[in-house]
N, C-alpha and C positions, 0 to 999 in steps of 0.2 A: 431440398436445398434451400428453399425459402424460409423454412422454419429454423434452419441452422443459421442463417444470416441474421434473423431478427433477434436471436437470443443476446448476443453481445450488446446490441444496441439498447435493449431494455435494461441490461445490467449497468451500463454506463449511465443511463439517465437515472436510475435509482441511486447510484453512488455519488452523483454530482453535487446534491445538496450538502452532503457530509463534507465534501472537499472545500467548500466555500466559508465553512463556519470559522469565524475570527478566533484566534487563540485567547485564552484567559489571561487578563491583565490584572496583576495584584494591585490592590488598593493601597495608596499611600497613606500612612498614618502619621507622618512627620515631614518636617521641611516646609518651605515657603513655596506657595503656588500663586500663579497670577490671579486666579479667581479668588483665592483666600485674601490676598492683600486687597483686591477691589471690594470684596465683601467687608473687610475690616475698616477700610476708609469710608465707604459708603455709610455703614452703620453708625460711625463716629459723627460724621456729618449730620446725618438724620437725627441722632440723639440730641445734639447741640441745637439743631433747629426746634426740635419738639420742646426742649427746655425754654428756648426763647419765646416760643408761642405761649407756653403756659404761664411763664413769669411776666410776660409783657402784655399779652392780649386777652387770653381766655380766662385765667385764674388770678385772684389777688394774692399770688405768692411774692415773697420777696426773701433776700438773704443770699449770700454768696454759697453757704454750706448746702442749702436746700437746693439751689440751681445745680450744683455739682452732682448732688445725689440723684436728682431726677434725671439729668443728662446722662449719667452713668447707667441707670436702670433702662432708660429707653434705648441706649446703645446696646446693651446685652439682649433686649427683646428683639430689636431689629436685626442684630447679628445672628441670632438663633434662627429667625425666618429666613434670612438670605442664605444661610448655610443649609437649611432644610430644603432649598429648592434643588440642591445638587446631591445631599448626602442623606443617609438614613437617620433615624433617631439615635443610634449609639454614637455616630460621628458628631452629630449635633451637640450632644452632651459633652463629648470630649473636647470639642472646640471651645464651647462656652466656659467649661471649667478651666481650661488652659488660659483663656484670657482673664478669669477671675484670679488665678494663682499668680500669673505675671503682674497683675495690677497690685496684688498684695505685697509681692516681693519688692516692686518698685517703691511703694509707700514706705515700707520699713527701711529700704536703702535711703530714701530721701530724708526720713526722719533721722537716721543715723548721721548722715551728712549735716543736717541742720544743727544737731546737738553739738558735734564736734566742731563744725565751722563756727558757730556762734560763740562757743566757749574760747576757742583760739583767737577769734577776732576781738572779743572784749578783753582778753589778756594779752594783746599784742604790745601794750605799752609796757608791761612788766617783764615780759619774757626775753627781749634783747639784752637786758642788763645782767652783767655777770655776777653782780653782788646778790641778785635775786636767788641764786643757787648756792651761794657760799656764805651768807650771813644769816644771822637770826634777828630777832625783833627785840633783843634786850635793850638796845640803845637807841630804837627808833620808835616813833609815836605816830599817831594818825595824820598829823600835819606834815610830816617829813616827806620829801619826795622820794621818787622810785630809786634814786641812786643810794639810797640808805635802806638798810634792812633786807631781810629775805626770808626764805622758807627752809633753809638748811636743817633747822631743828625739827620741822614737822616732816621733812623727808626721811631723816634718820629715825624719828620715832615710828613712822609708818613702817619702815624696813623691820625694825626690831619687833614690833608688835606682830606684824604678819608672820615673821620667822618663828616667833614663839607659838603662835596659833598653828602654823604648819606643822612644827615639831610634835604637837599634841594630836592634831587631827588626822594627819596622814596615816601613821601606824594604826590608830584606833579605828579610823574610818574604813580603811581596807581590810583590817581583820574582821571588823563587824559584818562587812559586805561578804567576805568569803565565808563566814559563819552562817550567814543567812542563806547563802546559795548552796553550801555543800552539806549543811546539817540540817535538814528540815525536821519539824516537829512542833510541839505546842509552845515551847519556850521561843523558838525562832519566830513564830506567828506573833507571840507577844512583843518580842523586840521589834519586829516590823511595824506593828502598830504604834509603838512609843515613838519610833523614828519619824512616821508619818505625821503624828502629833506635834513632834519638835519642829517639823518643817514650818509650820504656821505660828511658831512662837515668836511673839513681838520682840525687838531687839532691846527695847527698854526693860523687858522682864529678865532677860539674860543678864543686863548690867546690874539690875537690883539684886539678882541672886548672887552674883559675885561680890557686889558691895556689901550685901548683909552677912555672907559667909567669911570672905576673906578680910575685909577691912573692919566691919563691926565685931563679927564674931571672933576672929583671930587677933585683932588688933593691929593688923598690917596697915601700912600707909598707902596712899594712892600712888601707883607706879605703872610702868609699862608692863610689867609682868601680870598685874591684876587685869589691865586691859587685853593682854593676850589671852588670858582665860576666858574672858568674856566673849572675845571675837571666836575662840574656838568653839564656844557653845552654839554660836550661830552657824559656823561652818560645818560642823560634825554631821548634822542631818542631811545636809545637801550632798556631801561627799559619800555618805552611806547609801543614799537612794540612787544617785548617779551610777556609783560603782556597782551596786546590785543589779541594775538594769544591763550594765554593760557585760557583767559576768554571766548573766542569763543567756546573752548571745553567742557565747562560746559553743561551738558544735559538740553535741554529746559524744559523737564517734571518736573525738580526740581523747577524751577521758576514759572512755571505754577501752580504747586501744592501749593507753598507758597502764591501766589496771589489768588488762589481759596479759601484758608482758610481765606482770608481777610487781609493779611500782606500788608503794604504799600510797595512801591518800595524801599525805603531806607533800610527797614528792611530786605527785601528779599535779597538785595545786601549784607548787612552786616552780615546776619546770615546764608545765603544759598550760595551765588555765592563766596564770598571770602574765607570762610572756605574749600569750595570744590576745589578751585584752589589754595590753599595755598603752596602746593609743587612746582607747576609751577611758582607761583609768586617769591618764594624764588630764583628758578633757574633763572628767569629774573633779579632779583636784582644782583645775582652773576655775570651774563654776563655784566651787566653795570659796576659792580665794577672791573672786570677784564679789561675792557676797559679804565676806568678811572685811575687806579692805575699804569698803565705802561706809562702814558703820560709824555713826557719830555719837548717838546717845550712850551706848556702852562705854565708849572711850571717856566720854565727859564724866560719867559717874565713877569710873575706876582709876583713870589716869590723871584727871584733874586738867589743869591748863597751865601751860609754861611759855614763856617768851624767850628762854634761853636754851641753848644746846645741852642736852642730857643724854649721855651715852650709857648710863647704867640702868638697866630696866628694873632693878630691885630697890632703887633709892630715889625718891623724888618724884615729881609730877613729870609728865612727858606729853608732848603734842603730836597729833596725827594730822595728816593732810586734810581729811574731811572736816575735823573740828577746826582747822585753820581756816578752811574756806568759808565755814559757817560764821566764825567771828570776823573776818575780813569783810564779808559781803553785807552783813548787817550794819556796817559803819557807813555814815552819810558821806564820807569823804571819797572823792573820786580816786585818789591813789590807793586807798585801801581796797575799793571795789576792784581796782585793776589787779591788785595783789591776789585778791580772792579768785578771779577768773584765771589768772596765771597758775595759781596753785591747782585749780580743778584741771587745767590742761596738762600739767605735770602729773596729776593722778591718773589721767587717762593714759598718759604715754608710759607710766610704770605699770599699768595693767597690761598694755600691749607688749611690753617687754616680758613680763611674766609669762603671758600666753605664748609668745614665740619661744621662750626657753622651754617651757613644758612640752611644746610640740616637738622640739628637737630631742628632748630627753625621751619623750614617748615613742619617738620613731614613726614609722608608717603602720599601715594597717597589716592585719594577718595575711601572710603570703606575699607581701611586698618587701623586698629587701633593698637596702641601699648599695651603693658600689662597693663600700668598704665591707659590709656584711656579706655581700656575693662573692668577693674575693677570699674573705676568711672562710666561707663555707666550701668553696672550691679547693682551698688549701687543705682543709681537714678531710676533704673527700679523697684527695690524692694521697694523703698519709694513710688513711684507712685502707685504700687500694693497694698500696705498697706493703703494708703490714699482712694483709690477706695473701698476697703473692708470696711472700716470704714463709708464711705458715704452709701453705699448700705447694711449695716448690718441690719438683720431681727429684728422685734420687736419694731421698732420705731414708734411712734404715731404722727399723725398730730395735735392732741390736746394738749393743755397744761395741765400740772398736777395740781391738786388742792393744795391749801395751806396745809401745814402739820398740822397747828393749827389755824383754822378760828377764835376760841374764843379769841385768844391772843390779837388781835386788832380789837375791835368791829367797828371802823371807816372803816376798810379795807374791801372791797367787796371780797368775797371768789371767788376763781377761778372757771371755768367752770367745770360742771360736766363731768367726763371722759365718753367716749363712752365704750360700752361693748366690751370685748376682741374679742369674736368670736360668731358667730350665735349659735353655739352648746351650749355655755354656757348659753345664753339667754333662749333657749329652756328648759334646765334643771332647771332654776330658775322658769319658768312658771309652 
C-alpha cells in the first residue's frame, strides 16, 4: 500500500516544472514601444551632447554642417548600443536602418517643400495678377510694373511643344519597350544598349542634332515643331527604360495562360500585358514628360525666342516656360525676377496637373478596380451567367419540331416525327 501511494506523488512532482513554463511570446517587429521611444530620445540627446563637447571643448572643429553630421553619427552609434541592450543583432540592424531611411525620407521631403515654397514665395508678387496668365510680353518691357505683361505665350508654347513630343514619344517608346520585353535576341540587346547610352545624352546635343538636320540641313525655320522634335529625343530613352522595367514586372503566368488558351502574341500583349502594366506605363510617361518639359537649351536652339503669342508650331519662333524663366531671372529688374519665379511656379503646377491626369488615365495597380470598373465587371458577369443558363436550359430537344399544319402545303414535306419525351411515357402508351 505504501508503494502504491508514493507513485502518484512522484509523478506529480515530475510534471510540476512543465506546468509552470511561461508561454512563448512573439517578438514585435513593428510599432512604437515605450523602451524604443526612450532609447531614441536618449540617443538623440547624447548625440547632441557629444557634438557640443567635440566642437566646443575637445577638438578645434567648427561649422554647422560638421556639427550636424557628427551629432547624427553619434546618435546612430548610441542608439545601436541602447537597442543592443534589449535586442539581438538582427533587431539592432533593423532599428538602425529604419532610422536612417526615415531620416533620408524626411530630408527629401524638406528639400521638396523648400524648393516649392521658395519658388512660390518669390513669385507671390506676380501670381495674384490676372494679366500674368492672359497677356504676353510684346508690349511690355523690363521697367513696366507687374500689372502689364504676362506669360500666356510661354504657357501656350510649352503645351504645344510637349504635346508634339508626347505624340512622338508615347507610341515609339511603348512599342520599343514591348519589343525589348517580348522579342529577346541580339538585336534587342543592341537596342537596349543604345537606349541606355541615350539616357545620358546631354540636352544641348539633342538640340544641336535637330538644329543641324531640320534647320540647317532641310532649310526649315525655328519653330515649335523643331523644339518638339528635340524634346522628344530627350524623352524617348526615359520612357523606353521605365516602360521596359514595368513590363518585366508583369507575372509570366498571365502571358502563359493567355497563350495556353490559343491567343496570339499580339493579342496577349494588347489585352493582358499592357492593361496589367497600365499604371506603371503612365508613370513612365510622366517621368519622360517631367524630363522634357523642363528643357531650356534645346528649345533655345530650335524654337528661338519670342515675346508674342504664337499658336502655329510650324511657323515662327515660340517660347516655352523654362526659357521664359531663364530670360526673366537674368534681368536685374525686380519685376522681371518676380515674373521669372512666377513662371517657375506655373511650370511646377503644370507638371502636377499632368501627373494627376496621367494617374487618372493609368488607373490603379493590377488587381485593383475602381467602383465603376467593379460595376462594369459585375454587369458583364451577370450577362455571361444568363447566356450560359440559356444555353444549358432543360427541355431542349435535338430533333426538329414538326410543321404545325402539314396539309396547308401539299408539296412541302412534313417535318421529322418527334422522338418520345421519356422512356416512362413510352411504357405507359404501350
